C-alpha positions in Angstrom: -4.6 23.8 -14.5 -3.1 19.9 -14.8 -1.5 18.4 -12.2 1.0 16.3 -13.5 1.7 12.7 -12.3 4.2 10.5 -12.9 2.8 6.6 -13.3 5.7 3.1 -14.8 5.0 -0.4 -14.7 6.7 -2.7 -12.8 7.0 -6.7 -13.4 7.6 -8.1 -10.2 6.5 -11.6 -8.6 3.6 -10.9 -7.4 2.2 -9.2 -10.6 3.2 -5.9 -12.8 3.0 -3.1 -9.9 1.6 0.3 -11.1 3.0 3.4 -9.3 2.0 6.8 -9.7 4.4 10.1 -8.1 3.2 14.2 -7.7 6.2 16.1 -7.1 8.5 12.7 -6.2 6.1 11.9 -4.0 4.4 8.2 -4.4 0.7 9.1 -4.4 -0.3 5.7 -5.1 0.4 1.6 -5.5 -1.7 -1.1 -7.1 -1.7 -4.0 -9.3 -2.2 -4.3 -13.4 -5.1 -6.7 -12.9 -6.7 -3.6 -10.8 -6.1 -0.9 -12.8 -9.5 0.4 -13.1 -9.7 1.2 -9.5 -6.3 2.8 -9.4 -6.9 5.5 -12.2 -11.3 6.3 -10.5 -8.9 7.0 -6.8 -6.5 9.1 -9.1 -9.7 10.9 -10.8 -11.5 11.5 -7.4 -8.3 13.1 -5.7 -6.2 14.4 -8.0 -9.9 15.8 -9.8 -7.9 17.4 -12.6 -4.2 15.4 -14.2 -2.3 13.9 -17.1 -0.3 11.6 -16.3 3.0 10.7 -18.2 4.9 7.6 -18.4 8.0 7.8 -16.9 11.2 4.7 -16.2 11.9 3.7 -12.9 11.0 7.6 -11.3 12.9 8.2 -8.5 14.1 5.3 -7.9 10.9 2.8 -6.9 12.4 0.1 -8.2 15.4 -0.3 -6.9 13.5 -0.2 -3.6 10.6 -3.1 -4.8 13.9 -5.0 -5.9 15.2 -4.7 -2.9 12.0 -5.7 -0.9 11.4 -8.8 -3.0 14.6 -9.5 -2.3 13.9 -9.9 2.0 15.2 -6.5 2.7 11.8 -5.6 4.1 13.0 -1.7 5.8 13.6 -1.1 1.3 10.0 0.8 1.1 10.8 2.9 4.5 12.8 6.3 3.4 10.0 6.1 0.5 8.6 10.0 0.8 4.9 9.3 -0.2 1.9 11.7 0.1 -1.8 10.9 1.2 -5.2 12.0 0.6 -7.4 11.1 2.4 -9.7 11.3 5.7 -7.6 12.5 9.1 -9.1 8.6 10.5 -8.0 7.0 6.9 -4.3 8.8 6.5 -4.0 7.6 10.1 -4.9 4.3 9.7 -2.3 4.2 6.8 0.3 6.0 8.5 -0.4 3.6 11.2 0.3 0.4 8.4 3.9 1.6 8.4 4.4 0.1 12.0 3.7 -3.4 12.1 7.0 -5.0 10.9 7.9 -7.3 8.3 6.8 -11.3 9.6 4.4 -9.8 12.4 0.3 -9.8 11.8 -2.2 -7.7 13.6 -5.7 -7.6 13.9 -7.9 -4.9 12.7 -9.3 -4.6 16.8 -5.5 -3.7 17.6 -4.8 -1.8 15.0 -7.7 0.8 16.6 -6.4 0.0 19.8 -3.4 1.3 18.6 -4.8 4.6 17.2 -6.6 5.4 20.1 -9.7 4.4 18.9 -11.2 0.5 20.0 -14.5 0.5 18.8 -13.5 1.3 15.7 -11.8 -1.7 14.0 -14.8 -2.1 11.0 -14.1 1.5 10.3 -10.4 0.5 10.4 -11.3 -2.2 7.7 -12.6 0.0 5.3 -9.7 2.4 5.7 -7.3 -0.6 5.0 -9.2 -1.3 2.1 -9.0 1.9 0.6 -4.9 2.0 1.6 -3.3 4.3 -2.2 0.0 3.1 -1.2 -0.2 -0.8 -1.5 3.0 -2.7 0.0 4.7 0.9 1.2 2.0 0.7 3.5 1.6 -2.9 4.1 -2.0 -3.2 4.5 -0.5 -7.0 4.0 -0.3 -7.6 7.4 -3.6 -6.3 8.6 -5.6 -9.9 9.0 -9.6 -10.8 11.5 -9.4 -11.2 14.2 -9.5 -14.9 14.7 -6.4 -15.2 12.4 -8.3 -15.8 9.5 -6.8 -14.1 6.3 -9.6 -10.9 4.7 -9.8 -9.1 1.9 -6.5 -7.4 0.2 -7.7 -5.3 -2.7 -5.0 -7.4 -4.3 -6.1 -10.3 -3.9 -5.2 -12.4 -1.9 -3.8 -14.9 -2.9 -1.0 -11.9 -3.4 -1.7 -11.5 0.5 -0.6 -14.9 1.1 2.3 -15.2 -0.6 3.6 -11.5 1.0 2.7 -12.8 4.0 4.3 -15.7 3.2 7.7 -14.2 1.6 7.3 -11.7 4.9 7.8 -14.7 7.1 10.2 -16.8 5.6 12.2 -14.1 5.4 12.1 -12.4 8.6 12.7 -16.0 11.0 
């Protein structure tokens, strides 16, 4: 039997955002210019699924608008569902603990989850984050403070960090 997933496309200051919901919980958030990657991840995580478009399912557009207006706790109440290894889920959940306007290195994140020697694995798990923005992987940077990879592109990462920094001071 095919699983119904609800998809929507939302315009934002950083491009069109794709949201996908499974039984009322956000299971994917990506950018339109990376839609192929998003669809591949959905196929991997939900092999038997079909997508149904619905405008603003579960009121997510309001959360996005509030975030863009500087209310960075707007995503805190978003119900999410994650598919991944136990380690990946631990990394992804820990991203929610990094406050807006702050950054953290991969090494610090590894220490925070009790796995101090796994900075590279944390980086890899971070790169597979299925719910960008809500799980703010853009707040993770290199040990030397450099902006390292972001699945939505480094320009978006810079924009998001500047947006949060400007509003949190």
